[in-house]
C-alpha positions, 0 to 999 in steps of 0.5 A, a space after each residue: 420498529 417492533 417493540 423498540 421505541 428509540 432509534 439507534 445512533 450508530 452501529 450498535 447501542 446499549 439497549 436497556 429493558 426494565 420489566 416488572 415481576 410479570 415481565 411487563 415493560 416499565 421503561 426502556 433506554 437506548 445509549 450510544 454514540 456514532 460508532 459501535 457500543 456493545 453492552 456486556 454487564 449490568 448490575 443493580 446498585 444499592 441506591 435502587 439504580 443500575 450500573 451498565 458497562 461494555 465496550 465502545 469505539 464511539 467518539 463524542 456525540 449523541 449519548 457519548 460524552 468522551 472521545 475514544 482513546 483507542 480501538 475499543 474502550 470501557 464505557 461505564 454508565 450509572 443510571 438511576 431507578 428510572 434509567 436516567 443517566 447520572 454519570 458516565 466514564 470512558 476508560 482505555 488506552 491506545 489499543 483494545 479493551 474488552 470489558 467482561 463484568 462490573 460489580 458494586 463493592 461494599 464501599 459503594 464503588 465498583 470493580 471492573 474486570 476486563 482485558 487490555 492490549 494497550 500500553 501504559 500512557 505517558 505522565 503528560 497524557 494521563 495528567 490531561 485525562 486520568 481515565 487513560 490506562 496507566 499500567 503496562 501491557 505484558 503480552 498480547 492481552 492482559 487482565 485489566 482490573 479497575 477500582 472506581 469510587 461511587 462517582 466513577 473516579 478511578 481509585 486504582 488500576 492493575 494489569 496481570 499477564 504473561 507474554 501471550 493471551 490472558 483474558 478475564 472472564 469474571 471478577 467478584 468481590 470477596 468477603 475480606 474486601 478483596 477480589 477473585 479473578 478468573 479467566 483464560 491464559 496460554 502464557 508461560 511464566 512471564 510478566 507477573 504470571 508465576 506458573 507455566 501454562 499446562 496445555 493449550 490454554 488454562 484456567 488462571 485464578 488470581 486472588 487480590 487484596 482490597 488494593 489490588 495486590 496479588 495474594 495468590 494465583 493458580 494455573 489449573 488445566 489439563 493437556 489440551 484447552 480449558 476455558 473458564 466462564 465463571 468464578 465466585 466465592 461460596 458460603 464457606 469462603 471457598 470458590 467455585 469455578 467452571 467452564 469447559 474442557 477438552 483435556 484428558 486426565 492429566 496434570 491437575 485435571 483428574 476427571 476424564 471427559 466423556 465426549 468432546 468438550 465437557 463442563 469442568 467444575 472445581 471447588 477451591 478452598 480459600 487458599 486456592 487449593 483444589 477440594 474436588 472437581 467434576 466433569 459433566 457430559 451432555 453432548 459432543 460440545 458442552 459450553 458452560 456459561 453460568 453457575 448459581 449457588 442455591 440456598 441449600 448450597 447445591 449448584 445450578 449449572 447452565 450453558 449450551 450443548 451441541 450434538 445428537 440426542 
């Protein structure tokens, strides 16, 4: 119906729409199984194709070539330049997996950042299918990071978390071949989380080396709730991170909110130390969704705001 040219297969499907520079349709593709398939990340790849990733509870059928392992799994599809499938992978455990983002790495592979409540699988199960989760679960929800090669084979996987909720929002490759992770945590010191929570929930930043080993981690927050949306490496090898906060001037938050929930932006050096921070108020509820570094190294912030003029 409308301008959708393919019928969906189940509850929800991935829907990919390729436009030219004038916004005119070149092609569209629908990918799905019999259940719910929810796309959360798509990236250009260095061969002119695309890597598409999200969450799926579909079993084998229609476009889905592997059964679901648990509630929701990661579902990764590699497309060529015309949107035709080259390969796909289903990755997960017996619980819930929530994929946040996928990025291509310098070696042509991919890094996946998401969250998981699944416990590690036994060696018997993983010997039958090496796309099961093999890492422990520390709490309600953990950071779950997977490195794939260029053909979608798992090279390594890691979980990071404490005893409560730790949810990745963003992951990016860094110039030294490692990775920077950012998300939300309300866990105290427990599992492999080395710093206590500060308020209701905090920004939790982890720097990994190329093999997924922790180099440093930082918990950043105030006395109330702080929700990170985005983190990336800047031109000077530091990091910019941003989200929204309703915390007061407290702990390592040294900027007051003006009203309700505000944007909260921080600049870190390459060791994770805070260089500066700022809050921005537009209305009573301000939710940041993305940041772009411009060519002159200023920043473009985007999000949404709710409130009267």
